[in-house]
VOMITI-189172 format. One line per 2 residues: for each residue x, y, z of C-alpha. Coordinates in Angstrom, 2 decimals, padded with zeros to 5 digits. Layout:
X:Y:Z  ...
% end
This chain:
206.29:153.46:-038.22  207.51:156.05:-035.69
209.62:158.03:-038.19  206.68:160.18:-039.26
205.38:160.83:-035.74  206.45:163.59:-033.38
207.38:162.85:-029.78  203.98:164.08:-028.57
202.18:161.77:-031.03  204.31:158.81:-029.92
203.43:159.52:-026.29  199.73:159.71:-027.18
200.09:156.42:-029.02  201.37:154.63:-025.90
199.59:156.63:-023.21  195.95:157.47:-022.76
194.53:160.93:-022.72  193.58:162.78:-019.56
189.92:162.34:-020.51  190.31:158.54:-020.69
192.09:158.43:-017.33  189.40:160.56:-015.68
186.60:158.42:-017.14  188.33:155.24:-015.94
188.99:156.71:-012.50  185.41:157.92:-012.03
184.01:154.59:-013.22  186.22:152.71:-010.74
185.22:155.04:-007.91  181.54:154.53:-008.73
181.93:150.74:-008.82  183.86:150.72:-005.53
181.31:153.00:-003.86  178.47:150.83:-005.17
180.08:147.70:-003.74  180.65:149.43:-000.40
177.08:150.77:-000.32  175.59:147.32:-001.02
177.61:145.74:001.79  177.30:148.61:004.30
173.52:148.93:003.99  173.01:145.15:003.87
170.95:145.66:000.72  171.70:142.10:-000.40
172.72:139.00:001.50  174.06:135.51:000.97
174.91:134.23:-002.46  173.31:137.19:-004.24
175.66:139.56:-002.40  178.71:137.49:-003.31
177.74:137.24:-006.98  177.00:140.96:-007.16
180.33:141.93:-005.60  182.22:139.52:-007.87
180.46:140.90:-010.96  181.22:144.49:-009.93
184.86:143.51:-009.31  185.13:141.89:-012.74
183.65:144.97:-014.42  186.13:147.14:-012.53
189.02:144.87:-013.59  187.98:145.19:-017.24
187.75:148.98:-016.91  191.24:149.09:-015.40
192.63:146.86:-018.14  191.14:149.03:-020.86
191.54:152.54:-019.45  194.78:152.28:-017.45
196.74:149.40:-018.98  195.48:150.08:-022.53
195.14:146.37:-023.21  194.30:145.67:-026.83
195.22:149.13:-028.13  198.64:148.24:-029.51
199.29:147.50:-033.15  199.82:144.01:-034.49
201.35:141.77:-033.36  199.50:142.23:-030.09
202.30:141.08:-027.81  200.96:142.83:-024.72
197.62:141.06:-025.11  199.30:137.71:-025.70
201.49:138.17:-022.62  198.42:139.15:-020.58
196.53:136.01:-021.59  199.58:133.89:-020.81
199.81:135.52:-017.36  196.12:134.82:-016.70
196.60:131.19:-017.74  199.58:130.80:-015.38
197.66:132.42:-012.50  194.71:130.09:-013.04
197.01:127.06:-013.11  198.73:128.17:-009.89
195.48:128.98:-008.08  193.57:125.84:-009.03
196.67:123.67:-008.70  197.21:124.94:-005.17
193.58:124.30:-004.26  193.78:120.82:-005.77
196.95:119.99:-003.83  195.53:121.31:-000.54
192.29:119.37:-001.03  194.22:116.19:-001.79
196.45:116.66:001.27  193.37:117.30:003.40
191.78:114.06:002.17  194.96:112.07:002.81
195.63:113.45:006.28  192.08:113.63:007.58
190.89:110.28:006.22  192.93:108.27:008.77
191.62:110.12:011.81  188.54:109.00:013.72
185.51:111.25:013.25  185.64:112.51:016.85
189.15:113.92:016.38  188.24:115.69:013.15
185.54:117.84:014.78  187.40:118.73:018.00
% end
């Protein structure tokens, strides 16, 4: 596969172009500035603010995955994509498992205490 390609073509195959990096960088700056502006000016509040910031963060994460990590651009088999999905699965298991364990420990420890001691 790489026998017919020059070194410059191989580098382009595995690395993005300057144009792609600039587009990704500007998009991330705009999303970060938008999030900051919404919070700083108190444009939104409560749950709407949280959902908006989370959505902007998810969009920025997708932009970074596509423009900087080049996820999904490799040829088959897509090992980088498979490894990424495995990593996400492990992170979800660790995060929700930790929350589950802490909630269970909280229930076990706090259930034996009288109500007055819980709120002091």
